[in-house]
C-alpha positions as CSV (number, residue, x, y, z in Angstrom):
1,M,0.0,0.0,0.0
2,T,1.3,3.5,-0.9
3,I,1.0,5.9,2.0
4,I,-0.9,9.0,1.0
5,T,-1.4,12.0,3.3
6,R,-2.9,15.4,2.6
7,F,-2.4,19.0,3.7
8,P,-5.8,20.7,3.4
9,P,-5.7,24.3,4.8
10,S,-8.6,26.7,4.5
11,P,-7.7,29.9,2.6
12,T,-9.0,32.3,5.2
13,G,-5.7,33.8,6.5
14,F,-2.0,33.2,6.9
15,M,-0.5,29.9,7.9
16,H,-0.4,29.7,11.7
17,I,1.9,27.6,13.7
18,G,-0.5,24.7,14.2
19,T,-1.2,24.5,10.5
20,A,2.6,24.5,9.7
21,R,3.2,21.6,12.2
22,T,0.3,19.6,10.6
23,A,1.9,20.2,7.2
24,L,5.3,19.1,8.5
25,F,4.0,15.9,10.1
26,N,2.0,14.9,7.0
27,W,5.1,15.6,4.8
28,L,7.5,13.6,7.1
29,Y,5.2,10.6,7.4
30,A,4.6,10.4,3.6
31,R,8.2,10.9,2.7
32,R,9.5,8.4,5.3
33,H,7.3,5.7,3.9
34,G,8.0,6.5,0.2
35,G,4.5,7.8,-0.2
36,K,2.8,11.0,-1.3
37,M,1.6,14.1,0.3
38,L,-1.2,15.9,-1.5
39,F,-2.1,19.6,-1.2
40,R,-5.7,20.5,-1.2
41,I,-7.2,24.0,-0.6
42,E,-10.5,23.6,1.3
43,D,-12.2,26.6,-0.2
44,T,-15.9,25.6,-0.2
45,D,-16.7,28.5,2.1
46,R,-16.7,31.1,-0.7
47,A,-17.7,33.9,1.7
48,R,-14.5,33.6,3.6
49,H,-12.3,32.6,0.6
50,N,-9.2,34.8,0.2
51,E,-7.0,34.4,-2.8
52,E,-4.2,36.2,-1.1
53,A,-4.4,33.6,1.7
54,V,-3.9,30.9,-0.9
55,V,-0.7,32.6,-2.1
56,A,0.5,33.0,1.5
57,L,-0.1,29.3,2.2
58,I,1.9,28.3,-0.9
59,N,4.7,30.7,0.0
60,A,4.8,29.4,3.5
61,M,5.2,25.9,2.3
62,K,7.9,26.9,0.0
63,W,9.7,28.8,2.7
64,L,9.5,25.7,5.0
65,D,10.9,23.7,2.1
66,L,7.9,21.3,2.2
67,D,7.0,20.1,-1.3
68,W,3.9,18.2,-2.4
69,D,2.9,15.7,-5.1
70,G,0.8,16.6,-8.0
71,E,-1.2,19.8,-8.6
72,I,-2.9,21.7,-5.8
73,V,-6.5,20.7,-5.7
74,S,-9.4,23.1,-5.1
75,Q,-12.1,21.6,-3.1
76,Y,-14.6,24.1,-4.5
77,E,-14.0,22.8,-8.0
78,Q,-15.0,19.3,-7.0
79,R,-18.4,20.5,-5.7
80,N,-20.4,18.7,-8.4
81,R,-18.8,15.4,-7.5
82,H,-19.6,16.0,-3.8
83,A,-23.2,16.7,-4.7
84,E,-23.4,13.5,-6.7
85,V,-22.4,11.5,-3.6
86,A,-25.1,13.3,-1.6
87,L,-27.7,12.3,-4.2
88,E,-26.4,8.8,-4.3
89,L,-26.9,8.5,-0.5
90,L,-30.4,9.9,-1.0
91,D,-31.2,7.2,-3.6
92,K,-29.9,4.5,-1.3
93,G,-32.2,5.6,1.5
94,L,-29.2,6.6,3.6
95,A,-29.9,10.3,3.5
96,Y,-33.1,12.3,3.4
97,R,-34.5,15.7,2.5
98,C,-35.2,18.0,5.4
99,Y,-37.6,20.9,4.9
100,C,-37.2,22.6,8.3
101,S,-37.3,26.4,8.4
102,Q,-34.7,28.5,10.3
103,E,-37.3,29.3,12.8
104,E,-38.1,25.6,13.4
105,L,-34.3,24.8,13.8
106,E,-33.9,27.6,16.3
107,E,-36.9,26.3,18.4
108,M,-35.3,22.8,18.4
109,R,-31.9,24.4,19.4
110,V,-33.5,26.2,22.4
111,K,-35.5,23.2,23.5
112,A,-32.4,20.8,23.3
113,K,-30.3,23.2,25.3
114,A,-33.0,23.4,28.0
115,D,-33.3,19.6,28.0
116,G,-29.5,19.1,28.1
117,K,-29.5,17.0,24.9
118,P,-26.2,16.6,23.0
119,T,-27.8,17.4,19.7
120,F,-30.6,19.7,18.7
121,Y,-32.1,18.4,15.5
122,D,-35.1,16.1,16.3
123,R,-34.9,14.2,13.0
124,R,-38.6,15.1,12.2
125,W,-38.0,14.6,8.4
126,R,-36.1,11.4,8.7
127,N,-39.1,9.2,7.9
128,K,-41.2,11.5,5.9
129,G,-41.6,11.5,2.1
130,A,-41.8,14.2,-0.5
131,E,-45.6,14.1,-0.3
132,D,-45.3,15.8,3.1
133,A,-43.1,18.6,1.8
134,P,-44.3,22.2,2.2
135,E,-44.6,24.3,-1.0
136,G,-41.9,26.8,-1.9
137,V,-39.3,25.4,0.5
138,E,-35.9,24.2,-0.9
139,P,-34.8,21.2,1.3
140,V,-31.3,20.3,2.6
141,I,-30.1,16.8,2.5
142,R,-29.1,15.1,5.8
143,I,-27.3,11.9,6.4
144,K,-28.9,9.2,8.5
145,A,-26.6,8.7,11.5
146,P,-27.0,5.6,13.7
147,L,-29.6,6.0,16.4
148,E,-28.4,3.5,19.1
149,G,-25.3,2.0,20.5
150,A,-21.8,3.3,20.4
151,T,-18.9,3.8,18.0
152,T,-15.3,3.3,18.8
153,L,-12.6,4.9,16.7
154,H,-9.0,3.9,16.9
155,D,-6.6,6.9,16.6
156,E,-2.9,6.5,16.3
157,V,-2.3,9.3,18.8
158,Q,-5.3,9.3,21.0
159,G,-5.9,5.6,21.2
160,D,-9.4,4.1,21.2
161,V,-12.0,6.8,21.6
162,T,-15.7,5.8,22.0
163,V,-18.8,8.0,21.4
164,Q,-22.4,7.2,22.1
165,N,-24.3,7.3,18.8
166,E,-27.0,9.4,20.3
167,Q,-24.4,12.2,20.2
168,L,-24.2,12.0,16.4
169,D,-26.8,14.2,14.7
170,D,-28.2,13.8,11.2
171,F,-26.0,16.5,9.9
172,V,-26.5,18.4,6.6
173,I,-24.4,17.1,3.7
174,L,-26.0,19.2,0.9
175,R,-27.3,22.7,1.5
176,A,-30.6,24.0,0.1
177,D,-28.8,25.8,-2.7
178,G,-27.2,22.5,-3.8
179,T,-23.7,23.2,-2.4
180,P,-22.0,20.5,-0.3
181,T,-21.0,21.0,3.3
182,Y,-17.4,20.7,4.6
183,M,-18.2,17.4,6.2
184,L,-19.2,15.8,3.0
185,S,-16.6,17.4,0.8
186,V,-13.7,16.3,3.0
187,V,-14.8,12.6,2.9
188,V,-15.4,12.5,-0.8
189,D,-12.1,14.3,-1.6
190,D,-10.1,12.1,0.8
191,H,-11.6,9.0,-0.8
192,D,-11.2,10.1,-4.4
193,M,-7.6,11.2,-3.8
194,G,-6.8,7.9,-2.2
195,V,-5.8,9.3,1.2
196,T,-4.7,6.6,3.5
197,H,-3.7,8.6,6.6
198,V,-5.5,11.7,8.0
199,I,-3.1,13.5,10.3
200,R,-4.6,16.7,11.7
201,G,-5.3,18.7,14.8
202,D,-7.4,17.0,17.6
203,D,-10.0,19.8,17.3
204,H,-11.2,17.6,14.3
205,L,-11.5,14.4,16.4
206,N,-15.3,14.7,16.8
207,N,-15.5,15.3,13.1
208,A,-14.0,11.9,12.4
209,F,-17.0,10.1,14.0
210,R,-19.4,12.1,11.8
211,Q,-17.2,11.6,8.7
212,N,-17.1,7.9,9.3
213,V,-20.9,7.8,9.0
214,I,-20.4,8.8,5.4
215,Y,-17.6,6.4,4.8
216,E,-19.8,3.5,6.1
217,A,-22.8,4.6,4.1
218,M,-20.7,4.7,0.9
219,E,-18.9,1.4,1.9
220,W,-15.6,3.1,1.4
221,D,-12.4,2.2,3.3
222,K,-11.7,4.6,6.2
223,P,-8.3,6.2,6.5
224,V,-6.0,5.8,9.5
225,Y,-6.5,8.7,11.9
226,A,-3.9,10.6,13.9
227,H,-5.2,13.6,15.7
228,L,-2.4,15.9,17.0
229,P,-2.7,17.8,20.3
230,L,-3.1,21.5,20.4
231,I,-0.3,24.0,20.6
232,L,-0.7,26.3,23.6
233,G,1.0,29.6,24.4
234,P,3.7,29.8,27.2
235,D,0.9,30.6,29.7
236,G,-1.1,27.5,28.8
237,A,-3.8,29.3,26.9
238,K,-4.6,28.6,23.2
239,M,-1.8,30.0,21.0
240,S,-2.9,33.4,19.7
241,K,-1.6,36.8,18.5
242,R,-1.3,38.1,22.0
243,H,1.5,35.5,22.7
244,G,3.6,37.1,19.9
245,A,3.9,36.0,16.3
246,A,1.2,33.6,15.3
247,S,1.9,33.0,11.6
248,V,4.8,31.4,9.8
249,E,5.3,34.5,7.8
250,E,5.9,36.5,11.0
251,Y,8.6,34.2,12.2
252,R,10.3,34.4,8.8
253,D,10.2,38.2,9.0
254,M,11.5,38.1,12.5
255,G,14.7,36.4,11.2
256,Y,14.2,32.7,11.9
257,L,15.6,30.2,9.5
258,P,13.2,27.6,8.0
259,E,15.3,24.7,9.3
260,A,15.1,26.1,12.8
261,M,11.3,26.4,12.4
262,R,11.0,22.8,11.1
263,N,13.2,21.5,13.9
264,Y,11.2,23.3,16.5
265,L,7.8,22.3,15.1
266,L,8.9,18.7,15.0
267,R,9.8,18.7,18.7
268,L,6.5,20.5,19.5
269,G,4.5,17.3,20.2
270,W,6.9,14.6,19.0
271,S,10.1,13.3,20.5
272,H,13.0,11.0,19.8
273,G,14.6,10.4,23.2
274,D,16.3,13.5,24.5
275,D,17.3,14.8,21.0
276,E,16.6,18.5,20.6
277,I,18.6,19.3,17.4
278,I,17.3,17.0,14.7
279,S,18.2,17.4,11.0
280,M,15.7,16.7,8.3
281,A,17.7,13.6,7.3
282,Q,17.3,12.3,10.9
283,A,13.6,13.3,11.0
284,L,13.0,11.4,7.8
285,E,14.6,8.3,9.3
286,W,13.0,8.5,12.7
287,F,9.5,10.1,12.4
288,D,6.6,8.0,13.4
289,L,3.1,8.4,14.8
290,E,3.8,6.4,17.9
291,H,5.9,9.1,19.5
292,I,3.5,11.9,19.1
293,G,2.3,12.9,22.6
294,K,-1.3,13.1,23.6
295,A,-0.9,16.2,25.8
296,A,-1.0,19.8,24.3
297,A,2.4,21.3,23.6
298,R,3.5,24.7,25.0
299,F,5.3,27.1,22.7
300,D,8.6,28.1,24.1
301,F,10.2,31.1,22.4
302,A,13.5,30.7,24.1
303,K,13.9,27.2,22.7
304,L,13.1,28.4,19.2
305,E,15.6,31.2,19.5
306,S,18.2,28.7,20.8
307,L,17.6,26.4,17.8
308,N,17.8,29.4,15.4
309,A,21.1,30.4,16.9
310,H,22.4,26.9,16.3
311,Y,21.3,26.8,12.6
312,I,22.6,30.3,11.9
313,K,26.0,29.1,13.1
314,E,25.7,26.1,10.8
315,C,24.5,28.2,7.8
316,D,26.6,28.7,4.8
317,N,27.9,32.3,4.7
318,Q,26.8,32.9,1.1
319,R,23.3,31.6,1.8
320,L,23.1,33.7,5.0
321,L,24.1,36.8,3.1
322,E,21.5,36.2,0.4
323,S,18.8,35.5,3.0
324,T,19.6,38.7,4.9
325,L,20.0,41.2,2.0
326,P,16.3,42.1,1.9
327,L,16.4,42.9,5.6
328,Y,19.0,45.6,5.3
329,K,16.6,47.5,3.1
330,I,13.5,46.7,5.2
331,R,15.1,47.6,8.5
332,H,17.6,50.3,7.6
333,G,16.8,51.5,4.1
334,I,20.2,50.4,2.9
335,E,21.0,48.1,0.0
336,P,24.6,46.8,0.6
337,D,26.8,47.3,-2.5
338,S,29.4,44.7,-3.5
339,A,32.1,46.3,-1.3
340,A,29.7,46.2,1.7
341,Q,28.7,42.6,1.0
342,E,32.4,41.6,0.9
343,R,32.9,43.2,4.3
344,I,29.9,41.4,5.7
345,M,31.2,38.1,4.3
346,Q,34.6,38.7,5.9
347,S,32.9,39.2,9.3
348,A,30.2,36.6,8.8
349,D,31.7,33.9,11.1
350,E,32.0,36.3,14.0
351,L,28.5,37.7,13.4
352,K,27.0,34.2,13.2
353,S,28.5,33.3,16.6
354,R,26.7,36.2,18.2
355,A,23.3,36.1,16.3
356,K,20.2,34.5,17.6
357,T,18.1,35.8,14.6
358,L,18.8,37.1,11.1
359,I,17.6,40.5,12.4
360,Q,20.4,40.5,15.0
361,F,22.9,39.6,12.3
362,V,21.7,42.5,10.1
363,D,21.5,45.0,12.9
364,E,25.1,44.2,14.0
365,S,26.6,44.3,10.5
366,V,24.7,47.1,8.8
367,F,27.5,49.5,9.7
368,Y,29.6,47.8,7.0
369,A,27.2,49.2,4.4
370,R,26.8,52.7,5.8
371,V,28.3,55.7,3.9
372,S,30.1,58.2,6.0
373,P,29.0,60.5,7.5
374,F,26.1,58.7,9.1
375,E,23.9,59.1,12.2
376,Y,24.8,57.7,15.6
377,D,22.4,56.2,18.0
378,E,21.9,57.8,21.3
379,K,24.4,55.8,23.2
380,A,27.0,56.1,20.6
381,A,26.5,59.8,20.4
382,A,27.0,60.1,24.1
383,L,30.4,58.4,23.8
384,L,31.5,61.0,21.2
385,D,31.7,63.8,23.8
386,Q,34.8,65.9,24.2
387,D,36.6,63.2,26.1
388,G,35.8,60.7,23.4
389,K,36.9,63.0,20.7
390,D,40.2,63.6,22.4
391,I,40.8,59.9,22.3
392,L,39.8,59.7,18.7
393,K,42.3,62.4,17.8
394,I,45.1,60.4,19.4
395,L,44.0,57.3,17.6
396,L,43.8,59.1,14.3
397,D,47.4,60.1,14.4
398,A,48.5,56.6,15.6
399,F,46.5,54.8,12.9
400,E,47.9,57.0,10.1
401,A,51.4,56.1,11.3
402,L,50.9,52.4,11.3
403,P,52.9,50.5,8.7
404,S,50.1,47.9,8.5
405,F,46.4,48.0,9.5
406,T,45.6,44.6,11.0
407,A,43.3,43.8,14.0
408,D,46.4,43.1,16.1
409,D,48.0,46.4,15.1
410,I,44.8,48.3,15.9
411,Q,44.3,46.6,19.2
412,N,48.0,47.2,20.2
413,V,47.6,50.9,19.5
414,C,44.4,51.1,21.5
415,K,46.1,49.3,24.4
416,A,49.0,51.7,24.3
417,V,46.6,54.7,24.3
418,A,44.6,53.2,27.2
419,Q,47.8,52.6,29.2
420,E,48.9,56.2,28.7
421,H,45.6,58.1,28.9
422,K,43.0,55.9,30.6
423,D,44.8,53.9,33.4
424,G,45.0,50.9,31.1
425,K,41.2,50.7,30.7
426,L,40.9,49.5,27.1
427,G,37.1,50.0,27.0
428,K,37.6,53.8,27.5
429,V,39.4,53.8,24.2
430,A,37.6,51.0,22.3
431,M,34.1,52.3,22.9
432,P,34.6,55.8,21.4
433,L,36.3,54.0,18.4
434,R,33.3,51.6,18.1
435,A,30.9,54.5,18.2
436,A,32.8,56.4,15.4
437,L,33.1,53.3,13.2
438,T,29.7,51.7,13.6
439,G,27.4,54.4,14.9
440,T,26.3,52.2,17.7
441,T,27.6,50.5,20.9
442,V,26.9,46.9,19.8
443,S,29.1,45.3,17.1
444,P,31.5,42.5,16.5
445,S,35.1,43.1,17.7
446,V,35.9,46.7,16.9
447,F,39.5,45.8,16.0
448,H,38.4,43.2,13.4
449,A,35.8,45.6,12.2
450,A,38.3,48.3,11.6
451,E,40.6,45.9,9.7
452,I,37.7,44.8,7.5
453,L,36.7,48.4,6.9
454,G,40.3,49.2,5.9
455,R,42.5,52.0,6.9
456,D,41.0,54.6,4.5
457,E,37.4,54.0,5.5
458,S,38.2,53.7,9.2
459,L,40.1,57.0,9.2
460,A,37.3,58.7,7.2
461,R,34.8,57.6,9.8
462,V,37.0,58.8,12.7
463,R,37.4,62.2,11.0
464,A,33.6,62.4,10.4
465,A,33.0,61.7,14.1
466,L,35.5,64.5,15.0
467,A,33.8,66.8,12.7
C-alpha cells in the first residue's frame, strides 16, 4: 500500500503555527514511507475565501521547504462530485430531504439546550416523504446517522475513543442551494484522492466520527486517523496573536531560518529520546506516529531562539548573506553594494557566533554598508563627547602612522593609548572608536571591524566623528 497523506488548509488567512506543524508531520510521514503528500485547498466557504491567503499558504510551504505531489486541488472545483455523492446516498435511502425552516431549527436548538441534549435536530423529516413537503421550500439533504449503540474509533495518537451514537446528529451534507458542506466534501475528496492517513489537529477528532458515517454509508475504506494535540502559548492558553507572532510569515520576517522552524515544530508534540537538534535527514529516518504525545504542547520562544542560533552558526555564509540582504533594506533603508557585501562576508563567522536571529545579524553588521558621514544612535553619540573625541584624535594620528592595519596592530595601538591616557582601561578607548566606526555600541570586535573596513574607510569615519 502506498501511503498518501494530505495537507488541506482553508484559505482564510496566513499559515499559523499549528497548520505548519500539521503540514510538516504529514510531509514527514509520507516521505519516510516513500508515499505521497497531496495539497488541497478547502475553499468551499466562498464567503471567507481569500486568494491572497492561498498565495500566502503556498509561499509558507515553499519557505519551510515542504513540497507536495501533483497539482494543488481546489475543493470548491470538486463540488459537483460532492453533490453526486449526496444524491447517491439519498437514492440508497441513507440520507433524506429536510424541509425545516430556520425558525423551526432555532426552536429545536433552544429546546435541546433546555433539556440538556447533546444534539438539537429532532430528525422530524427522517421518515417523511416528499408528499409531506411544504410548498416553496428548498430542502437540505441530511445523512442518516446511527440512532443507538456506540462507535469506537482507533486513533494513532489518542488511542481508542468511544462516542455514544446518540451524540451523532443527522448533519447536513448538501445545502438547500445545492452546495456541499465541509463534512461531505472532506470525505469525498479524501476517498477520491486515495488518502490513507488523515493527520490533523485534535479539534477535528469529533468530526472523524461524523465523517465515518459517510464512509460507512458509501462502503468506502476509512483512513487511518492521527489527531495531533493543540499548541498552547507559554501561559497554557490557546496560542494566539497576544503571545507574539502567530503565523509562519511573521517568524520568517523576525529572522528565523526555515530549518530552525522545522526542527522546533517537529519537537512540538513529537520526540526522539532526548534529542533536541534533529536534522531533516534524521527526521525522515525517525519520524513515526507512535511518539506523538497526547498532551498539548506549549510554545517556548527561548527554545526556538536557541535552535535558530544553532542553525545560523551552521548556515553557509553565502546563503546567509542572500537571506539577509532584503532585511537591510527593510530595517535600515540600505542596499549593501558589492564592497559592503564583501565586508559582511569577511565578518560573517563572528557575526554568526553572536546572532540568535537574522535580524540581529543584520543590525550588528549594517555599519559595514553605511556611507560616512552617518547618524549615531543615542548611546554612541554620548560616547562622542569631548573626552571621546580627544581619544579619537590620538587614535587618528596613531593609525595614520601604522605600517600595516591589521586587527592586532589596531588593538595594540588602543592598548597603548589606554595605558597612557586611561589607566590601562581598554574600554575607555575602544568604545569611542566603536561609536565612530559603527554608529552604535553593539558590534563585532571593533579591532576586526576596523581591519575589515580598511585604513582609508576607518580614518574617514573617525574624521567624520571628530567633525
